[in-house]
N, C-alpha and C positions, 0 to 999 in steps of 0.2 A: 411575534412570539420568539424568544430566544431558542435556538436548536440546542437539544439535549446533548451534554457532553459525552464525548465518546469513552468507552471503558478504557482504562489504562492497558496499553499493549504489554504483554509478557515479554521480559527481556530475555533475549537468546543467551544461553550459556556460552561462555568464551573458553576454548580449550587452551588459550596461551596461558592464562594465569596460573592453573594448576599443573602446567607441564613439568616444572622443577619437582614438585611434589610427587608426581607419578613416577619420575625417574627415580627418585630416593626410594619409594615404595617398591618398585621393582627390583632395585638393587638389594634391598633389605631381604626380600622375598627369595631373591637368587642366592644370597649369601646363607640364609638359613637351610636352604635345600643343599647347598654345597657342604656345610658343617654336618648336617644330619647324614649325608651319605659319606663323608669322610668318618665321622665317628662309627658308623656302622660297619665300614670296612677295616677301621682300625681295631674294633672289638673283635671282628671275626678273625683278623690276622693275629691278634693276642692269644685268642683261644686256640688257634692252630699251633702256636709257639708252646703254650702250656701243655697241649696234648702230645706234641712231640717231645717234651722234656719228660712228661710222665711215661711215655713209651721207653724213651732212653733209659730212665731210672729204673723202670721195672725189669727190662732185660738185663741191664748191668746187675741189679739184685739176684736176678735168676741165675745168671752165669756164676755169680760169687757163690751163692747158696748151693749149687749143684756140686760144688768142689768140697762141700762141707757135709759130715756125717749128719743123718738126719736128727739124731739126738741133741746136736750142737746148734741147730737151726733156730730154734726159739731164742736161745740166748743171745745169738748174733742179732737178731731182728728186733729183740725188745728194746734196746737203747734208742732205736729210730723209728719206733711205732707211731710217733707223732713229733715232728720237727717242723717249726714255723708253718703250722696250721696245715702241714701235707700229711696224709694218712698212709701208712704202710701197714700191711698185715700179710699173714699166711693163711691160707685156707686149703681144705683137703678137697678130694675130688667131688664130694657131695655139697660143698660149697660152705661147710662150717669153718668158722676162724679157728685156727691152730694158735696163732699168737697175734697180738695186736688186736685192736678194736676196728672191725671193719664198718665203713659208713653205709654199705650196701645191704640189701635184703638178700636172702638166699636165692630168690628168684632173679634178681638183678645179677647176682654172682654166676648163676649158671648161663645167663644170655651174655655174659661179658665176653667179647671177643678177644682171643689171645693175640697180643701184640698190636692192637688196634686201639686208639683212645676214642673216648666219646664224652659228652658233657652231660652230667646227671645233676639233680638237685639233692643236696645234702642239707638238712635242717633249712630249707629255704635258700641256701648259698649254692649257685652253681660251682661244680668242680669238674675237672678234667681227669678222667679215670682211665687207666690202662692196667693190662695184666699180662704177665710172662709165666710160662710153665718152667716149673724147677725140674720135676720128675713127673712119673706117671701119676703120683699120687698127691703132689703139692704144686700149688699155685700162689705166686706172690702178685699182690695188687698195691698200686699207687694211685692216690687221689690228691690232685692239686687244685687249691681254690682258684676260681676265676674271679677277679674283682669286678665289681658293677661298672667301674670306669677304669678305662685303660690307662697306664700311667701317662701316655703321651697325649691323652685326650685335652688337658688343659692348655698345652702347648699349641695343639691343633687349632682348638677354638680361639685362642689368643692370636694366632697368626692370620687365620681366616678373618677375623674381626678387624685386624689392623688392615688387611688388604681391602676388605669391602669398605672400610670407612675412607680409606684412601680413594679407591674407585669411584664410590658414591659421591664423594666430595667433588673429585674432578668432573663428574658428569653433571652434577648439579650447577657447579660453576659454568660448565659449558652450555647447559639448558638455560640458565639465568641470562647468559650473554645473549644467546639466540633469541629468547622470549623478549629481551629488552630491545633488540635491534628490530624484531618484528613489530612490537608495540610501537616503537618510535616511527617506523615506516606507516603502519596503519593511522596513527595519530596525525602524522604530517598529511597523509592523503585525505583524512577525515576534515582537517582544518581547510585545506585547499577546496574541498567540495563545499565546506559550510560557507566559506567566503563567496563562492560562485553563486549558492542558492539565497543569498541576501536579497531583498528587496531593492531594486534599482542597479543590480549588478547583474552582468551577463558572462557567459562562459567564453570570454574573448581574452587575448593577451598571450603571456607565456604559458606553454604547456606545463603540467605537473612533471618535476624532475623524476625520472626513474632511478631509484637508489639501490635497487637490489635486483637479481636475477631469479628470485624465487617466485612463489605465487602472488605475493604482494606487488612485485615488479610486473608480473604479467597482468594483473588486475589494473595497476597504473597505466600501463601502455593500451589495454583495451579501453580505459576511460578516456585517455587522451584521443584514441581514434574516434570514440563516440562523441566527445566534445567538437572535434573537427567536423564530423558529420553534421552534428547540430549547428555549428557556426555557418557552415555551407548552405544548409537548409534555411537557417535564419536569413542569411544574406539574400537567397534567392527569393524568400517569402517577402522581404522588405522591398527588393527590386520589383517583384510582381506588384506588391501594394502600391508602391510609388507609381507604376505604369498604370495601374487601375484607377488611381486618384487622377492622374495626369488625364487620362481617357475620359474619365467622369467630368472632370473641369471643362475639357475641351467639348464635350458633348453638351454640357449646360450652356456653355459659351455659344455653341452653335445653335442650340435651340432657341436660345435668347435672342441672338440676331436674326434667325430665321423668323421668330414670332414678331419682332420689331418690323421686319421687311414686310410681313404679310399683312400686319395691322394696318400700315399706311395706305395700300390700295383698298383693303376691305373698308376703312373708315370713308373712303371716296366712294365706294359703291354704296353704302349705307346711307350716305349724305344725299347722294343723286337720286336714291330711291325714295327718301323721304320728300324731297322736291317734287319728284314726279307724282307721288301720292297726294301732295299737296294741291296738285293740279294748277301750279303756277303758269305753266305754259299752255293750258287749256285742259278741257274735260278729257277724262280717260273712260274708256269702255269698261263694262264690268270684267270681261276677260283680262284686260290688261290690268285692272286694279288687283284681281286675284293672283295674277302671275307676279307682280311687284310685291304683294304681301309674301308670297313664298319665297322671293328673293331676299326680303328684309328678314323673315324669320331664320332662314338659313344663315344669312350673314351674321345675325345675333349669336346664333348657335355656335357658328365659327368662331365669332370673338370670344365667346366664353370660353372655348377650348384653348384659344391662344392666351388668354388670361390666366388659365390654369397652368399652362406650360410655363409662362413667365413667372408665375407665383412659385412654382416648384423649384425652377432654376434659382430664383433668388434666395429660397429656403435652403438650397442645397450649398450654395456658394456663401451664404452667411450675410447676403447683402440685403436682405429684407429685415428691416427694423420697425419696431412698435414705437408708437407715441402714445404711452398710456396716460390716463388722467381719469379723474372721478366722473363716471358718466351713467345716466339712467338707461338701463337696458330695455324698459318697456316701451317707450316711443320708437326705438330702433326696431323692436319686434312688431310693433304696429305697421310700420312702413314695409317691412319685409313681407308680411303677411297680405298687405293690401296689394302689393306688386304681383304676388303670385296667386291671386285669387282668380284671374284669368285662366292661367294654367290648370288650376284645380276645376274650375267650372267646366272648362273644355274636356276634361276627363270624367266628369260627374262625381267628384270627389268633394266632400264637404271640408273646407279648411277654417278652423276656429282658433282663436286666441283666448287665453285666459290667464288670470294671475293679478298681479299687483306691481306697483312701482318697486324697482330693486336697483340700488346703485352697485357699481363694480369698478375696480380699479383696472381699466382696459383701453386699448384703441378702438374707438367707435367704428372706425372704417373696417377693422379685422372682425369685430363683433357681427357686424352687418354681413360680412362675408361668410362668417361661421354658420349664422343662422340660415343664410341663403342657401348654402350648400347642403345642410342637414334637411332643411324643409323641401327643398327641390328633389333630393333624393328620395324622400319618403313620398312625395306626390309621384314621382317618377315610377315606383314600384307598387303603388296602390291603384288598383283598377275599380275599386268601389269601396265604399264606406267613408272613412273620414280621416283627417290628419289635424292633429291638435297641438298647439305650442302652449305650454304653461310657464310662467314667469313667477319665481318664488324668491323671497329674500330671506335667506338663513342668517344666523348670528355671524358667520364668517365668510359665507359664500353665497353668491347669486346663482341660483339653481334654474337652468333652462331645460325643460323636458319636451321632446318631440316624440308624440306617440301616433303610430298610424295602424290601420287594420289590414296591412298588405299580406303577402304570403308568408312572412316571417324568414327567419334565417337559422338553418341548421347549426347545432352547437359546434360541429367540427370546422364550420366555415366563419364562425363569429369573429375569429381573431384575424381572418385574411382580408375582411373587407377594409381595413385600415392600411393596407399594403398599397404600394404605388401600382398603376396599370392593373389592378385586380378587381373583378366584378363577379358577383354571385348572383344566383336567382334565374329567372326566366330568361332563356335565350333570345326571345324576342325583344326584351327590355335591355339586355346586355349590350346589344349592337349599338346602343347609342351612348356616347361619352367616352372618356378616355380612362375613367377608374381612377381619378385623382382627386375628386372632391373631398371625399372622407379622408384620405392621406393628408391632404393640405389642411383640413379641419383640425385634424389631430395635432398637427405640428403647431398650428396656431394657437390652440388651446394650451399646448404644453409651453409654449413662449409666454403664455399670460400666467404661468405657474399654476395652471388648473388641470383638470382631468376630463375625460369623457368615458362614459360606461355605456354598455349595451346589454338589454335584456330583451330576448327574442324567443318566440316559440312558433314552430311551423304550423300554418294554417291559423294563427291567431293574430300575429302582428309584431311589431317591434317597437321599443322604447329606448331612445338615446337620451341620456341625462348629461348635461354639460355643467361643470362647475368652474366659475370664475371667482377669484378672491375679490373681496370688498374693500381690501386694504393693499398698499404694497407689500410684497413678501420678499424675504431675504432669499438667497441662492440655497442656504442649507434648511429652510422650512419645508416640511413636508406638503405635497400638493392635496387636494381634496380626496377624502376617504372613498 
């Protein structure tokens, strides 16, 4: 079943791309703040200048009016009561206007400090107002309008804007240049890493060139150091692997040579034992026959162990080859069951064969070895009950099922029984054998493009199902389900 596709990963936002925009934004905000502060300072300075002018005008008028008789004062003030939006008026000690139209109320007039200017609203327009005392009964007041925008405001704004545009433009150009260089370095590093990650390529060869001394350069240097460590570890791993393969080949060659050397004298021992048991040189006593039978059985057991070691060595070295052809499995199963009947009866176990003729594309010698290993293993671990072999012809597979009533195999141990030199179950039974039978069986089945399956329950028994193809299979075809 196809694996569910992983959800798309969220792409991390990059700070490199918006960096110039951030520089421009910060520049504009800074320029606006500078312009606002400049305008406020310019407005305050202009108001101070207007207040000082109002004070000077009021004091000059007060001095001029003080030298004029009281009766002539209104006539002197009347022409200048309102010139260029400036207000000039005379008022008595109670705050009533004597001449001219005062823009202030009586209360404001009373609170008006003498000789000091202040800003007040007149008809919604700010005015700088100052007053000076002419004599004990008369005061002259002057109110100058304060414009909403100082005269130099436009010039200030234009100057600040031009400066900001120039500075922001320069900063943006510098930021774009930096960003372009950083992106180029990152893209160069990404391409090199991508080239290394392609299938069939390795992190060997020339290191990545460090093109800058910034964080990207530090990252490149760290990556080069990591690659160097990985290459060293990979080289060490390959050396260790080659050493292990050489040691394994030497071990297999040693076992094969040792097995061959052991088989020669063992065959001689078994041959002379058979000659003695045939009583060619004269009759034997019952004790002598019993001892010779023990020697022969032990010799056959030892020869079976040597055969297993030779087969495993041949499998590991790739020297074992199959000679497959179309073969009927059922007659082979009959021969194997007939040979193992003696062993089964000696343990009090019933051995049965059932099924039908079933052809398979297999090596008959190795099919015999497969059945012998699995049946012998079942008889070995079954102390009472039965062991059965069922041969069934399926459309695409010949199915061989070996079922026993032994102790069963726990779930956590079921995968381990097919490993080399591994045995599970009762300790008294595990002492016999090398633990190679099922491991060799699985390899032989896989060489036939078949499969072997196990179903087992503790206290109930085990069932091994072996599938062999009924026709030649290509390398890319799937084995039995």
